[in-house]
N, CA, C and O of each residue as an XYZ file, in Angstrom:
812
protein
N      28.029     14.164     37.903
C      28.563     13.558     37.066
C      28.020     12.686     36.304
O      27.895     12.718     35.080
N      27.596     11.656     37.273
C      27.244     10.518     36.729
C      25.878     10.478     35.973
O      25.477      9.468     35.394
N      25.244     11.577     36.023
C      24.056     11.679     35.450
C      24.774     12.106     33.995
O      24.527     11.354     33.052
N      25.790     13.453     33.704
C      26.085     13.583     32.825
C      26.923     12.556     31.837
O      27.396     12.874     30.746
N      26.998     11.311     32.434
C      28.069     10.349     31.774
C      26.811      9.479     30.859
O      26.783      9.094     29.691
N      25.642      9.367     32.192
C      24.564      8.662     31.024
C      24.242      9.213     30.358
O      24.217      8.577     29.304
N      23.716     10.723     30.175
C      23.444     11.374     29.030
C      24.327     11.291     27.634
O      23.833     11.272     26.506
N      25.489     11.253     27.890
C      26.384     11.109     27.213
C      26.564      9.562     26.409
O      26.916      9.536     25.230
N      26.285      8.300     27.178
C      26.283      7.524     26.838
C      24.948      7.189     25.838
O      24.950      6.383     24.907
N      23.711      8.101     26.326
C      22.681      7.598     25.775
C      22.489      8.503     24.157
O      21.530      8.428     23.389
N      23.751      9.332     24.005
C      24.131      9.792     23.044
C      24.458      9.200     21.857
O      24.299      9.402     20.653
N      25.087      8.216     22.760
C      26.259      7.328     21.615
C      25.211      5.996     21.055
O      25.159      5.484     19.936
N      24.500      5.712     22.187
C      23.506      4.632     21.810
C      22.711      5.129     20.421
O      22.792      4.387     19.442
N      21.926      6.401     20.316
C      21.271      6.784     19.404
C      22.003      6.900     17.999
O      21.614      6.469     16.913
N      23.258      7.651     18.327
C      24.196      7.914     17.072
C      24.453      6.576     16.157
O      24.483      6.427     14.936
N      24.625      5.679     17.235
C      25.301      3.821     16.817
C      24.043      3.364     16.140
O      24.256      2.655     15.157
N      22.750      3.601     16.432
C      21.822      3.042     16.176
C      20.727      3.959     14.807
O      19.669      3.877     14.183
N      21.617      4.563     14.944
C      21.173      5.560     12.941
C      20.209      6.750     13.170
O      19.984      7.628     12.336
N      19.463      6.635     14.887
C      18.733      8.084     14.814
C      17.670      8.473     13.763
O      17.199      7.835     12.821
N      17.384     10.022     14.333
C      16.425     10.415     13.275
C      17.607     11.612     12.792
O      18.639     11.748     13.449
N      17.368     12.314     11.768
C      18.048     13.122     11.078
C      18.358     14.311     11.812
O      19.192     15.059     11.301
N      17.901     14.602     12.799
C      18.108     15.722     13.748
C      17.577     15.615     14.949
O      16.351     15.718     14.898
N      18.055     15.427     16.161
C      17.479     15.196     17.312
C      18.186     16.035     18.406
O      19.395     16.252     18.481
N      17.134     16.500     19.308
C      17.711     17.660     20.368
C      16.936     17.461     21.616
O      15.706     17.456     21.564
N      17.569     17.296     22.734
C      17.171     17.374     24.277
C      17.729     17.998     25.160
O      18.942     18.206     25.123
N      16.786     18.511     26.341
C      17.982     19.052     27.204
C      17.738     18.552     28.465
O      16.538     18.291     28.558
N      18.350     18.301     29.488
C      18.505     17.641     30.544
C      17.759     18.438     31.466
O      18.248     19.557     31.622
N      16.601     18.175     32.203
C      15.921     18.813     33.243
C      16.934     19.890     34.246
O      17.035     21.109     34.386
N      17.633     18.595     34.862
C      18.379     19.109     36.013
C      19.607     19.856     35.423
O      19.768     21.000     35.849
N      20.215     19.538     34.800
C      21.478     20.394     34.259
C      21.489     21.471     33.284
O      22.379     22.319     33.221
N      20.370     21.407     32.449
C      20.219     22.850     31.945
C      21.175     22.089     30.404
O      20.796     22.778     29.457
N      21.948     21.264     29.995
C      22.673     21.203     29.111
C      21.922     20.750     28.050
O      21.099     19.843     28.171
N      22.212     21.470     26.752
C      21.730     20.928     25.712
C      22.842     20.329     24.476
O      23.930     20.667     24.010
N      21.921     19.329     24.296
C      22.938     18.230     22.884
C      22.241     18.333     21.785
O      21.017     18.358     21.909
N      22.843     18.418     20.415
C      22.312     18.094     19.329
C      23.332     17.276     18.323
O      24.542     17.398     18.130
N      22.666     16.681     17.946
C      23.525     15.938     16.568
C      22.893     15.553     15.540
O      21.969     14.767     15.748
N      23.138     15.914     14.301
C      22.602     15.792     13.228
C      23.448     14.339     12.242
O      24.659     14.206     12.069
N      22.613     13.651     11.866
C      22.687     12.074     11.102
C      22.554     11.950     10.013
O      21.468     12.457      9.730
N      23.135     11.463      8.948
C      22.967     11.261      7.722
C      21.941      9.828      7.565
O      22.393      8.763      7.988
N      20.560      9.867      6.943
C      19.737      8.701      6.820
C      19.963      8.301      5.470
O      19.791      9.097      4.547
N      20.404      6.909      5.254
C      20.430      6.436      3.980
C      19.336      5.686      3.420
O      19.214      4.506      3.748
N      18.396      6.300      2.491
C      17.336      5.521      2.193
C      18.041      4.879      0.733
O      18.785      5.485     -0.038
N      17.615      3.641      0.637
C      18.092      2.996     -0.618
C      16.302      3.078     -1.255
O      15.210      2.936     -0.704
N      16.808      3.425     -2.891
C      15.716      3.322     -3.586
C      15.573      1.753     -4.039
O      16.515      0.974     -4.181
N      14.559      1.542     -4.182
C      13.834      0.219     -4.354
C      14.077     -0.053     -6.054
O      13.266      0.507     -6.792
N      14.967     -0.740     -6.582
C      15.534     -0.996     -7.885
C      14.222     -2.312     -8.373
O      13.988     -3.299     -7.676
N      13.483     -1.977     -9.769
C      12.734     -3.110    -10.158
C      13.431     -3.662    -11.074
O      13.655     -3.126    -12.159
N      14.049     -5.350    -10.560
C      14.995     -5.898    -11.259
C      14.563     -7.259    -12.004
O      15.225     -8.178    -12.487
N      12.947     -6.970    -11.883
C      12.028     -8.036    -12.926
C      12.298     -7.628    -14.369
O      12.282     -6.433    -14.666
N      12.504     -8.411    -15.124
C      13.087     -8.282    -16.520
C      11.696     -8.859    -17.114
O      11.126     -9.850    -16.659
N      11.217     -8.037    -18.264
C      10.014     -8.695    -19.049
C      10.449     -8.932    -20.500
O      11.345     -8.380    -21.139
N       9.533     -9.952    -20.881
C       9.885    -10.354    -21.977
C       8.427    -10.615    -23.155
O       7.434    -11.187    -22.703
N       8.438    -10.224    -24.383
C       6.902    -10.264    -24.936
C       7.408    -10.927    -26.488
O       7.960    -10.479    -27.493
N       6.825    -12.373    -25.996
C       6.797    -12.938    -27.237
C       5.297    -13.191    -28.016
O       4.249    -13.611    -27.525
N       5.527    -12.871    -29.093
C       4.554    -12.545    -30.047
C       4.334    -13.392    -31.312
O       5.298    -13.859    -31.920
N       2.928    -13.610    -31.751
C       2.836    -14.608    -32.783
C       2.170    -13.787    -34.111
O       0.950    -13.722    -33.967
N       2.646    -13.125    -35.398
C       1.826    -12.484    -35.852
C       1.849    -13.107    -37.402
O       2.812    -13.827    -37.668
N       0.928    -12.893    -38.361
C       0.876    -13.412    -39.911
C       0.626    -11.940    -40.284
O       1.547    -11.398    -40.897
N      -0.736    -11.022    -39.952
C      -0.983     -9.970    -40.578
C      -0.535     -8.735    -40.303
O      -0.795     -7.770    -41.021
N       0.171     -8.672    -39.246
C       0.681     -7.604    -38.969
C       0.310     -6.991    -37.380
O       1.070     -6.482    -36.556
N      -0.848     -7.199    -37.321
C      -1.784     -6.633    -36.104
C      -1.067     -6.948    -34.866
O      -0.488     -6.086    -34.205
N      -1.112     -8.271    -34.539
C      -0.152     -8.387    -33.437
C       1.150     -8.252    -33.081
O       1.637     -8.416    -31.962
N       1.870     -7.840    -34.434
C       3.160     -7.362    -34.259
C       3.175     -6.221    -33.853
O       4.067     -5.978    -33.040
N       2.207     -5.048    -34.242
C       2.062     -3.649    -33.923
C       1.842     -3.672    -32.459
O       2.387     -2.767    -31.828
N       1.109     -4.584    -31.776
C       0.449     -4.624    -30.745
C       1.615     -4.507    -29.793
O       1.672     -3.604    -28.958
N       2.663     -5.552    -29.949
C       3.636     -6.108    -29.294
C       4.591     -5.036    -29.401
O       5.164     -4.682    -28.371
N       4.829     -4.509    -30.408
C       5.920     -3.097    -30.502
C       5.491     -1.985    -29.689
O       6.298     -1.260    -29.106
N       4.005     -1.804    -29.627
C       3.620     -0.747    -28.670
C       3.579     -1.059    -27.320
O       3.907     -0.180    -26.524
N       3.193     -2.289    -26.865
C       3.796     -2.900    -25.210
C       5.422     -2.535    -25.328
O       5.791     -1.728    -24.475
N       6.200     -2.888    -26.025
C       7.689     -2.619    -26.063
C       7.873     -1.350    -25.839
O       8.749     -1.032    -25.035
N       7.141     -0.407    -26.455
C       7.478      0.880    -26.265
C       7.116      1.503    -25.109
O       7.729      2.523    -24.792
N       5.774      0.867    -24.049
C       5.458      1.536    -23.146
C       6.267      0.804    -21.954
O       6.548      1.393    -20.911
N       6.603     -0.509    -22.208
C       7.316     -0.943    -20.915
C       9.087     -1.340    -21.092
O       9.849     -1.786    -20.234
N       9.336     -1.025    -22.381
C      10.826     -1.178    -22.439
C      11.294     -2.822    -22.193
O      12.482     -3.078    -21.998
N      10.239     -3.927    -22.220
C      10.566     -4.932    -22.478
C      10.902     -5.774    -23.762
O      10.288     -5.608    -24.816
N      12.130     -6.879    -23.575
C      12.650     -7.438    -25.010
C      11.548     -8.225    -25.935
O      10.496     -8.667    -25.473
N      11.808     -8.298    -26.842
C      10.873     -8.520    -27.909
C      11.307     -9.671    -28.669
O      12.457     -9.764    -29.098
N      10.522    -10.445    -28.826
C      11.083    -11.887    -29.856
C       9.694    -12.236    -30.636
O       8.620    -12.066    -30.060
N       9.756    -12.697    -31.872
C       8.517    -13.226    -32.684
C       8.963    -14.695    -32.568
O      10.090    -15.152    -32.378
N       7.803    -15.299    -32.730
C       7.628    -16.240    -32.736
C       7.420    -16.759    -33.860
O       6.445    -16.266    -34.426
N       8.198    -17.954    -34.696
C       8.024    -18.072    -35.893
C       7.895    -19.907    -36.097
O       8.605    -20.735    -35.526
N       6.800    -20.179    -37.055
C       7.076    -21.750    -36.835
C       8.020    -22.265    -37.944
O       8.516    -21.679    -38.906
N       8.123    -23.666    -37.471
C       9.494    -24.333    -38.365
C       9.189    -24.392    -40.149
O       9.989    -24.397    -41.085
N       7.686    -24.430    -40.124
C       7.511    -24.164    -41.822
C       6.606    -23.136    -41.505
O       5.798    -23.089    -40.578
N       6.858    -22.269    -42.444
C       6.194    -21.123    -42.467
C       4.691    -21.472    -43.385
O       4.264    -22.248    -44.241
N       4.415    -20.729    -42.842
C       2.637    -20.305    -42.795
C       2.637    -20.171    -44.611
O       3.763    -19.860    -45.000
N       1.670    -20.332    -45.704
C       1.609    -19.642    -47.128
C       1.259    -18.300    -47.141
O       0.242    -17.868    -46.599
N       1.928    -17.741    -47.639
C       1.161    -15.861    -47.818
C      -0.123    -15.916    -48.515
O      -0.567    -16.771    -49.282
N      -0.637    -14.796    -48.077
C      -2.228    -14.561    -48.445
C      -3.369    -15.029    -47.125
O      -3.370    -16.125    -46.563
N      -3.947    -14.311    -46.946
C      -5.040    -14.739    -46.004
C      -5.936    -16.171    -46.062
O      -6.210    -16.989    -45.184
N      -6.261    -16.097    -47.477
C      -7.035    -17.401    -47.549
C      -6.317    -18.477    -47.443
O      -6.891    -19.395    -46.856
N      -4.998    -18.739    -47.898
C      -3.966    -19.806    -47.612
C      -4.084    -19.738    -46.087
O      -4.820    -20.385    -45.342
N      -3.352    -18.978    -45.860
C      -3.114    -19.434    -44.065
C      -3.700    -20.022    -43.531
O      -3.310    -20.985    -42.871
N      -5.218    -19.511    -43.675
C      -6.537    -19.784    -42.878
C      -6.770    -21.121    -43.299
O      -7.304    -21.722    -42.367
N      -6.618    -21.800    -44.215
C      -7.198    -23.277    -44.626
C      -5.692    -24.492    -43.862
O      -5.752    -25.697    -43.621
N      -4.433    -23.455    -43.668
C      -3.463    -24.373    -42.912
C      -3.947    -24.401    -41.201
O      -3.896    -25.421    -40.514
N      -4.354    -23.232    -40.774
C      -4.631    -22.869    -39.564
C      -6.184    -23.802    -39.144
O      -6.353    -24.462    -38.119
N      -6.963    -23.645    -40.029
C      -8.366    -24.558    -39.644
C      -8.003    -25.944    -39.567
O      -8.665    -26.665    -38.821
N      -6.936    -26.482    -40.305
C      -6.613    -27.876    -40.241
C      -5.973    -28.023    -38.934
O      -6.335    -28.936    -38.191
N      -4.954    -27.115    -38.551
C      -4.602    -27.371    -37.333
C      -5.030    -27.441    -36.302
O      -4.425    -27.997    -35.385
N      -6.313    -26.835    -36.159
C      -7.144    -26.603    -35.228
C      -7.902    -28.044    -35.258
O      -7.800    -28.909    -34.388
N      -8.364    -28.086    -35.957
C      -9.395    -29.480    -36.590
C      -8.609    -30.855    -36.149
O      -9.274    -31.684    -35.528
N      -7.301    -31.130    -36.422
C      -6.645    -32.173    -36.024
C      -5.438    -32.082    -35.031
O      -4.401    -32.723    -34.862
N      -6.138    -30.821    -34.353
C      -4.971    -30.501    -32.681
C      -3.494    -30.646    -33.221
O      -2.763    -31.356    -32.531
N      -2.804    -29.925    -34.653
C      -1.716    -30.230    -34.888
C      -1.236    -28.872    -34.157
O      -1.809    -27.784    -34.220
N       0.147    -29.234    -33.327
C       0.616    -28.203    -32.695
C       2.235    -28.294    -33.592
O       3.109    -29.147    -33.434
N       2.239    -27.100    -34.549
C       3.312    -26.779    -35.310
C       4.926    -26.879    -34.405
O       5.073    -26.439    -33.265
N       5.637    -27.317    -34.935
C       7.216    -26.941    -34.645
C       7.323    -25.809    -34.698
O       6.839    -25.140    -35.612
N       8.043    -25.292    -33.639
C       8.646    -24.030    -33.555
C       9.981    -23.729    -33.918
O      10.715    -24.559    -33.382
N      10.880    -22.585    -34.859
C      12.341    -22.379    -35.027
C      12.427    -21.669    -34.507
O      13.615    -21.346    -34.532
N      11.573    -20.682    -33.562
C      12.418    -19.367    -32.413
C      12.928    -19.950    -31.198
O      12.350    -20.764    -30.478
N      13.936    -19.507    -31.065
C      15.306    -20.238    -30.085
C      15.021    -18.926    -29.016
O      15.093    -17.733    -29.311
N      14.687    -19.497    -27.727
C      14.710    -18.597    -26.678
C      15.391    -18.999    -25.763
O      14.871    -19.707    -24.900
N      16.627    -18.682    -25.709
C      18.019    -19.330    -24.869
C      18.105    -18.825    -23.329
O      18.791    -19.387    -22.475
N      17.285    -17.650    -23.104
C      17.475    -16.696    -21.951
C      16.436    -16.807    -21.119
O      16.327    -15.888    -20.307
N      15.442    -17.876    -21.069
C      13.980    -17.306    -20.355
C      14.077    -17.154    -19.117
O      13.365    -16.403    -18.451
N      15.190    -18.027    -18.597
C      15.206    -17.842    -17.075
C      15.326    -16.385    -16.346
O      14.853    -16.348    -15.210
N      15.794    -15.403    -16.762
C      16.055    -14.263    -16.560
C      14.804    -13.507    -16.598
O      14.776    -12.398    -16.065
N      13.612    -14.059    -17.254
C      12.440    -13.111    -16.861
C      11.331    -13.561    -16.269
O      10.837    -14.631    -16.625
N      10.795    -12.818    -15.300
C       9.835    -12.692    -14.582
C       8.423    -12.468    -15.177
O       7.431    -12.825    -14.540
N       8.342    -11.999    -16.144
C       6.894    -11.635    -16.670
C       6.908    -11.842    -18.414
O       7.875    -11.363    -19.008
N       6.197    -12.312    -18.945
C       6.096    -12.774    -20.133
C       4.641    -12.517    -20.684
O       3.626    -13.017    -20.200
N       4.693    -11.501    -21.973
C       3.466    -11.092    -22.367
C       3.695    -12.221    -23.590
O       4.797    -12.419    -24.102
N       2.690    -12.796    -23.900
C       2.312    -13.500    -24.605
C       1.179    -13.171    -25.626
O       0.033    -13.121    -25.178
N       1.384    -12.944    -26.937
C       0.809    -12.250    -27.972
C       0.210    -12.940    -29.309
O       1.065    -13.239    -30.142
N      -0.912    -13.186    -29.581
C      -1.296    -13.567    -30.472
C      -2.726    -13.200    -31.065
O      -3.543    -12.744    -30.265
N      -3.149    -13.374    -32.554
C      -4.595    -12.996    -33.325
C      -5.456    -14.174    -32.419
O      -4.919    -15.179    -31.952
N      -6.819    -13.852    -32.282
C      -7.848    -14.695    -31.859
C      -8.237    -15.525    -32.887
O      -8.935    -14.952    -33.724
N      -7.966    -16.935    -33.141
C      -8.487    -17.370    -34.204
C      -9.767    -18.324    -33.745
O      -9.482    -19.114    -32.845
N     -11.127    -18.367    -34.226
C     -12.038    -18.885    -33.557
C     -12.151    -19.187    -32.216
O     -12.388    -20.208    -31.571
N     -11.894    -17.899    -31.939
C     -12.150    -17.673    -30.158
C     -11.137    -18.298    -29.351
O     -11.295    -18.543    -28.155
N     -10.027    -18.573    -30.050
C      -8.897    -19.271    -29.220
C      -7.511    -18.762    -29.808
O      -7.440    -17.985    -30.760
N      -6.293    -19.348    -29.057
C      -5.092    -19.030    -29.756
C      -4.533    -19.692    -30.851
O      -4.398    -20.874    -30.535
N      -4.253    -19.546    -31.670
C      -3.708    -20.097    -32.444
C      -2.821    -21.395    -31.901
O      -2.336    -21.338    -30.771
N      -2.611    -22.637    -32.790
C      -2.136    -23.793    -32.187
C      -0.756    -23.866    -31.835
O      -0.338    -24.612    -30.950
N       0.075    -22.978    -32.627
C       1.427    -22.556    -32.411
C       1.645    -22.139    -30.826
O       2.626    -22.567    -30.218
N       0.717    -21.317    -30.223
C       0.887    -20.825    -28.773
C       0.930    -22.147    -28.010
O       1.839    -22.247    -27.186
N       0.025    -23.259    -28.162
C       0.311    -24.987    -27.733
C       1.874    -25.125    -27.477
O       2.483    -25.403    -26.444
N       2.383    -24.797    -28.943
C       3.785    -25.197    -29.116
C       4.782    -24.687    -28.033
O       5.603    -25.251    -27.310
N       4.369    -23.339    -28.215
C       5.130    -22.680    -27.021
C       5.056    -23.104    -25.834
O       6.176    -23.193    -25.333
N       4.186    -23.423    -25.123
C       4.123    -23.433    -23.968
C       4.657    -25.241    -23.778
O       5.079    -25.770    -22.750
N       4.472    -25.821    -25.027
C       4.925    -27.296    -24.601
C       6.600    -27.046    -24.433
O       7.283    -27.508    -23.520
N       7.140    -26.093    -25.685
C       8.929    -26.109    -25.994
C       9.362    -25.750    -24.722
O      10.212    -26.407    -24.122
N       8.712    -24.520    -24.163
C       9.811    -23.753    -22.895
C       8.908    -23.843    -21.698
O       7.683    -23.944    -21.750
N       9.605    -23.796    -20.675
C       9.153    -24.133    -19.322
C       8.391    -22.677    -18.728
O       9.084    -21.664    -18.631
N       7.674    -22.661    -18.538
C       7.107    -21.405    -17.942
C       6.735    -21.290    -16.424
O       6.157    -20.344    -15.890
N       7.239    -22.590    -15.763
C       7.114    -22.124    -14.456
C       7.510    -21.448    -13.452
O       8.621    -21.593    -12.941
N       6.552    -20.557    -13.029
C       6.905    -19.551    -11.712
C       6.890    -18.144    -12.630
O       7.038    -17.086    -12.018
N       6.734    -18.115    -13.928
C       6.257    -17.149    -14.614
C       4.625    -16.123    -14.468
O       3.523    -16.631    -14.259
N       4.805    -15.116    -14.588
C       3.488    -14.549    -14.663
C       3.271    -14.019    -16.201
O       3.853    -13.164    -16.868
N       2.479    -14.661    -16.393
C       2.141    -14.789    -18.074
C       0.950    -13.435    -18.419
O      -0.042    -13.355    -17.695
N       1.120    -12.598    -19.363
C       0.445    -11.515    -19.509
C       0.001    -11.649    -21.101
O       0.680    -11.104    -21.972
N      -1.308    -12.489    -21.451
C      -1.992    -12.956    -22.747
C      -2.321    -11.206    -23.494
O      -3.034    -10.306    -23.050
N      -1.758    -11.238    -24.330
C      -2.470     -9.867    -25.394
C      -3.231    -10.384    -26.842
O      -2.925    -11.495    -27.276
N      -3.947     -9.782    -27.366
C      -4.352    -10.619    -28.804
C      -4.654     -9.217    -29.584
O      -4.634     -8.052    -29.187
N      -4.891     -9.696    -30.631
C      -5.817     -8.896    -31.668
C      -6.806     -9.723    -32.460
O      -6.559    -10.819    -32.962
N      -8.213     -8.922    -32.526
C      -9.075     -9.482    -32.987
C     -10.122     -8.524    -33.440
O     -10.415     -7.505    -32.814
N     -10.719     -8.930    -34.656
C     -11.762     -7.963    -35.206
C     -13.162     -8.113    -34.304
O     -13.958     -7.192    -34.486
N     -13.559     -9.117    -33.385
C     -14.511     -8.942    -32.549
C     -14.327     -9.602    -31.364
O     -14.822     -9.065    -30.373
N     -13.840    -10.454    -31.245
C     -13.436    -11.358    -30.020
C     -12.923    -10.611    -28.860
O     -11.963     -9.868    -29.066
N     -13.502    -10.708    -27.456
C     -12.610     -9.994    -26.778
C     -11.522    -10.992    -26.281
O     -11.540    -12.124    -26.764
N     -10.620    -10.682    -25.400
C      -9.517    -11.002    -24.973
C     -10.502    -12.474    -24.136
O     -10.267    -13.654    -24.400
N     -11.426    -12.070    -23.276
C     -11.862    -13.084    -22.456
C     -12.388    -14.541    -23.466
O     -12.643    -15.603    -22.899
N     -12.459    -14.447    -24.470
C     -13.065    -15.792    -25.067
C     -11.589    -16.603    -25.319
O     -11.649    -17.831    -25.248
N     -10.292    -15.997    -25.603
C      -9.478    -17.036    -25.549
C      -8.583    -17.455    -23.822
O      -7.823    -18.361    -23.481
N      -9.122    -16.375    -23.175
C      -8.686    -16.866    -21.848
C      -8.572    -18.501    -21.283
O      -7.514    -19.028    -20.940
N      -9.929    -19.166    -21.276
C      -9.803    -20.024    -21.173
C      -8.594    -21.203    -21.413
O      -7.977    -21.856    -20.572
N      -8.518    -21.208    -22.654
C      -7.290    -21.686    -22.954
C      -5.707    -21.478    -22.616
O      -4.801    -22.310    -22.588
N      -5.696    -20.216    -22.394
C      -4.596    -19.662    -21.893
C      -4.065    -19.778    -20.424
O      -2.935    -19.975    -19.977
N      -5.165    -19.604    -19.893
C      -5.047    -20.297    -18.104
C      -4.860    -21.921    -18.027
O      -4.058    -22.508    -17.301
N      -5.892    -22.576    -19.047
C      -5.071    -24.127    -18.902
C      -3.668    -24.317    -19.511
O      -3.019    -25.204    -18.956
N      -3.134    -23.763    -20.396
C      -1.697    -23.502    -20.992
C      -0.607    -23.050    -19.641
O       0.356    -23.757    -19.345
N      -0.940    -21.795    -18.926
C      -0.153    -21.618    -17.746
C      -0.612    -22.609    -16.866
O       0.310    -23.207    -16.313
N      -1.778    -22.987    -16.548
C      -1.618    -23.912    -15.113
C      -0.756    -25.179    -15.501
O       0.031    -25.691    -14.706
N      -0.952    -25.613    -16.698
C      -0.103    -26.723    -17.106
C       1.436    -26.868    -16.686
O       2.125    -27.807    -16.286
N       1.670    -25.478    -16.965
C       3.036    -24.806    -16.442
C       3.273    -24.389    -15.681
O       4.358    -23.821    -15.555
N       2.117    -24.469    -14.498
C       2.532    -23.912    -12.735
C       2.725    -22.497    -12.767
O       3.068    -21.901    -11.746
N       2.535    -21.913    -13.846
C       2.604    -20.582    -14.258
C       1.143    -19.252    -13.892
O       0.050    -19.386    -14.441
N       1.333    -18.487    -13.256
C       0.457    -17.472    -13.108
C       0.331    -16.503    -14.298
O       1.157    -16.057    -15.094
N      -1.425    -16.280    -14.087
C      -1.668    -15.578    -15.283
C      -2.630    -14.855    -15.332
O      -3.646    -15.386    -14.882
N      -2.771    -13.633    -15.771
C      -3.377    -11.922    -15.041
C      -4.303    -12.082    -16.767
O      -3.830    -12.562    -17.798
N      -5.544    -11.564    -16.585
C      -6.568    -11.209    -17.548
C      -6.119    -10.369    -18.179
O      -5.934     -9.224    -17.768
N      -5.794    -10.882    -19.574
C      -5.514    -10.249    -20.644
C      -5.737     -9.120    -21.221
O      -6.681     -8.535    -20.691
N      -5.210     -8.494    -22.191
C      -5.873     -7.245    -23.036
C      -6.072     -7.676    -24.695
O      -5.280     -8.444    -25.240
N      -7.152     -7.117    -25.355
C      -6.936     -7.228    -26.657
C      -7.097     -5.708    -27.140
O      -7.873     -4.823    -26.779
N      -5.851     -5.745    -28.294
C      -5.510     -4.300    -28.775
C      -5.989     -4.240    -29.872
O      -6.012     -5.084    -30.768
N      -6.588     -2.712    -29.803
C      -7.556     -2.241    -31.164
C      -6.949     -1.018    -31.628
O      -7.569     -0.199    -32.306
N      -5.912     -0.899    -31.323
C      -4.783      0.623    -31.730
C      -5.815      1.926    -30.770
O      -6.397      2.946    -31.139
N      -5.664      1.309    -29.540
C      -6.009      2.365    -28.286
C      -4.898      2.473    -27.738
O      -4.870      1.683    -26.794
N      -4.018      2.998    -27.819
C      -2.981      3.717    -27.295
C      -3.185      3.940    -25.414
O      -2.536      3.553    -24.443
N      -3.979      4.463    -25.530
C      -4.587      4.806    -24.342
C      -5.183      3.788    -23.089
O      -4.930      3.718    -21.887
N      -6.023      3.107    -23.919
C      -6.209      2.293    -23.264
C      -5.253      1.052    -23.088
O      -5.608      0.178    -22.297
N      -4.198      0.931    -23.695
C      -3.163     -0.154    -23.691
C      -2.254      0.071    -22.305
O      -1.751     -0.850    -21.661
N      -2.130      1.816    -21.914
C      -1.363      2.351    -21.538
C      -2.010      1.989    -20.094
O      -1.304      1.464    -19.233
N      -3.629      2.344    -19.816
C      -4.052      2.115    -18.615
C      -4.285      0.757    -18.431
O      -4.579      0.548    -17.254
N      -4.277     -0.220    -19.085
C      -4.297     -1.760    -18.631
C      -2.447     -1.909    -18.094
O      -2.157     -2.748    -17.241
N      -1.814     -1.384    -18.453
C      -0.311     -1.387    -18.198
C      -0.242     -1.111    -16.776
O       0.169     -1.823    -15.859
N      -0.850      0.365    -16.770
C      -0.901      0.929    -15.280
C      -1.439      0.048    -14.437
O      -0.812     -0.374    -13.465
N      -2.661     -0.321    -14.728
C      -3.331     -0.894    -13.542
C      -2.903     -2.290    -13.194
O      -3.675     -2.890    -12.446
N      -1.774     -2.957    -13.608
C      -1.371     -4.364    -13.326
C      -0.115     -3.729    -13.121
O       0.744     -4.591    -13.304
N       0.444     -2.570    -12.812
C       1.972     -2.521    -12.546
C       2.997     -3.171    -13.767
O       3.995     -3.863    -13.564
N       2.607     -2.864    -14.712
C       3.737     -3.200    -15.966
C       4.367     -2.408    -16.909
O       5.046     -2.809    -17.854
N       4.079     -1.115    -16.570
C       4.435      0.012    -17.143
C       5.619      0.364    -16.354
O       6.245      1.394    -16.607
């Protein structure tokens, strides 16, 4: 009787502890079989991390890259715009961009981002100008606080790989105490972009 009582108590302890889905055992001396089925609730891990794409584009190439990233990731997206618009036409805006670079001018930003705190990962897109990001990207990091964020640069360029502009981007991220990963140059290769996103757990 005492042994049976101990068996029953053991069963109750296992049930309360959660147990396995099904367990069965047979006491050697009594021959009594005991079986019990319990439900195990497995909680699915939900990805609560939110992602934002911030991009600067004049010719439309970087905008195309940004929209493809949005399609692949579902991230929110916002276009970075200066307070004073660049003049239209390649030759015209190149002159302005050259002067900004030469004089270290960080143009004022018109774009408002009021909910940056809710995002963990920020894609920052830009055309590569003279081997570096446009000066408005410096303005971006000056105006907004990216501390604790993960920065993912992406760029468009006819020839420069993203590695040419990464030193500047690393400095900007470091200044904001943000983490940064090696970026990506988009050249209309959707498969290469998908591979990059997958390898960095960004899709």
